[in-house]
Backbone as CSV, one residue per row, in Angstrom:
resi,resn,N_x,N_y,N_z,CA_x,CA_y,CA_z,C_x,C_y,C_z
1,MET,-2.420,9.749,-7.082,-1.128,10.186,-7.634,-0.561,9.092,-8.454
2,PRO,0.124,9.468,-9.480,0.825,8.474,-10.338,1.979,7.830,-9.685
3,LEU,2.290,6.656,-10.142,3.441,5.846,-9.641,4.501,5.710,-10.718
4,PHE,5.778,5.881,-10.415,6.817,5.750,-11.375,7.872,4.764,-10.918
5,GLU,8.387,3.933,-11.819,9.607,3.106,-11.418,10.837,3.890,-11.886
6,TYR,11.807,3.892,-11.068,13.020,4.687,-11.391,14.239,3.796,-11.351
7,THR,15.219,4.156,-12.122,16.521,3.585,-12.113,17.504,4.821,-12.152
8,ALA,18.458,4.876,-11.176,19.300,5.965,-11.013,20.689,5.496,-10.512
9,ILE,21.621,6.401,-10.678,22.978,6.210,-10.218,23.209,7.048,-8.912
10,ALA,23.780,6.458,-7.889,24.041,7.226,-6.644,25.120,8.263,-7.017
11,ASP,25.080,9.343,-6.241,25.974,10.518,-6.569,27.353,10.344,-5.963
12,ASN,27.748,9.075,-5.617,29.106,8.844,-5.107,29.927,8.324,-6.274
13,ASN,31.173,8.120,-6.016,32.129,7.653,-7.020,32.044,6.163,-7.349
14,GLU,31.320,5.365,-6.585,31.243,3.995,-6.806,30.381,3.548,-7.907
15,GLY,29.475,4.353,-8.424,28.591,3.982,-9.523,27.490,3.026,-9.163
16,HIS,27.065,3.123,-7.953,25.987,2.277,-7.411,24.666,2.551,-8.139
17,THR,23.985,1.530,-8.732,22.762,1.672,-9.356,21.576,1.344,-8.357
18,GLU,20.613,2.230,-8.353,19.535,1.998,-7.404,18.209,1.966,-8.268
19,THR,17.323,1.074,-7.879,16.010,1.038,-8.568,14.910,1.018,-7.497
20,GLY,13.724,1.395,-7.869,12.595,1.436,-6.990,11.417,2.109,-7.564
21,ARG,10.443,2.383,-6.684,9.185,3.068,-7.076,9.031,4.321,-6.293
22,ILE,8.413,5.302,-6.960,8.177,6.606,-6.345,6.804,7.096,-6.658
23,VAL,6.166,7.703,-5.718,4.882,8.270,-5.896,5.044,9.829,-5.974
24,ALA,4.552,10.364,-7.123,4.759,11.802,-7.343,3.551,12.276,-8.323
25,LYS,3.237,13.544,-8.273,2.102,14.001,-9.088,2.511,14.128,-10.546
26,ASP,3.766,14.289,-10.799,4.289,14.295,-12.219,5.745,14.046,-12.264
27,LYS,6.298,13.933,-13.464,7.719,13.630,-13.662,8.652,14.655,-13.046
28,LEU,8.260,15.921,-13.012,9.099,16.964,-12.497,9.215,16.797,-10.917
29,GLU,8.111,16.494,-10.278,8.172,16.201,-8.796,8.971,14.953,-8.542
30,ALA,8.870,13.929,-9.396,9.601,12.726,-9.120,11.140,13.012,-9.240
31,PHE,11.478,13.711,-10.332,12.977,14.105,-10.483,13.462,14.960,-9.262
32,ASP,12.599,15.849,-8.829,13.016,16.776,-7.668,13.238,15.808,-6.417
33,LYS,12.313,14.931,-6.200,12.425,13.993,-4.952,13.770,13.190,-5.064
34,LEU,14.021,12.648,-6.286,15.224,11.841,-6.470,16.533,12.680,-6.352
35,ARG,16.487,13.906,-6.867,17.627,14.781,-6.734,17.976,15.091,-5.320
36,ARG,16.922,15.237,-4.464,17.103,15.474,-2.975,17.752,14.283,-2.388
37,ARG,17.610,13.073,-2.888,18.256,11.952,-2.372,19.654,11.714,-3.079
38,GLU,20.179,12.661,-3.703,21.436,12.705,-4.361,21.573,11.574,-5.381
39,LEU,20.599,11.403,-6.329,20.645,10.442,-7.326,20.712,11.221,-8.586
40,ARG,21.455,10.574,-9.587,21.641,11.246,-10.899,21.394,10.214,-12.038
41,LEU,21.337,10.683,-13.315,21.062,9.871,-14.417,19.880,9.003,-14.236
42,VAL,18.776,9.714,-13.987,17.517,9.022,-13.578,16.729,8.653,-14.855
43,ARG,16.166,7.471,-14.803,15.204,7.065,-15.849,13.868,6.761,-15.163
44,LEU,12.798,7.296,-15.669,11.490,7.053,-15.021,10.557,6.371,-16.051
45,LYS,9.750,5.523,-15.539,8.695,4.890,-16.289,7.433,4.909,-15.479
46,LYS,6.415,5.416,-16.133,5.078,5.529,-15.407,4.443,4.134,-15.355
47,ILE,3.852,3.769,-14.281,3.205,2.503,-14.102,1.654,2.839,-14.046
48,GLU,0.964,2.188,-14.879,-0.517,2.404,-14.994,-1.264,1.076,-14.754
49,GLY,-2.487,1.292,-14.565,-3.423,0.106,-14.457,-3.544,-0.389,-13.011
50,ILE,-4.122,-1.621,-12.967,-4.353,-2.252,-11.644,-3.135,-2.530,-10.880
51,SER,-2.004,-2.838,-11.549,-0.734,-3.176,-10.931,-0.247,-1.950,-10.178
52,ALA,-0.542,-0.692,-10.737,-0.047,0.490,-10.104,-0.698,0.720,-8.716
53,ILE,-1.958,0.314,-8.627,-2.679,0.519,-7.330,-2.051,-0.413,-6.227
54,PHE,-1.656,-1.603,-6.537,-1.060,-2.454,-5.584,0.367,-2.057,-5.324
55,LYS,1.160,-1.796,-6.322,2.547,-1.352,-6.160,2.682,-0.084,-5.434
56,LYS,1.689,0.767,-5.502,1.740,2.058,-4.746,1.792,1.868,-3.263
57,LEU,1.239,0.810,-2.783,1.283,0.525,-1.322,2.669,0.225,-0.842
58,SER,3.523,-0.278,-1.704,4.861,-0.615,-1.254,5.907,0.247,-2.015
59,ALA,5.546,1.454,-2.309,6.516,2.394,-3.028,7.676,2.687,-2.056
60,ASP,8.849,2.871,-2.645,10.046,3.190,-1.816,10.049,4.576,-1.385
61,ILE,9.618,5.522,-2.236,9.623,6.961,-1.925,8.212,7.454,-2.087
62,LYS,7.656,8.102,-1.055,6.292,8.624,-1.131,6.267,10.140,-1.009
């Protein structure tokens, strides 16, 4: 499964920015998983190559 890095804003009034990694089969599934965690204004970047294999082990959302 592909790995994405995300940057999002928490859905509270404080404007807290959250970053991390998420494992999802495509961007739509990644957006859906982040929406369930009440995050908005999401930016996704796909991670590819050997670094993705190692970073997948420590992903924040699986």
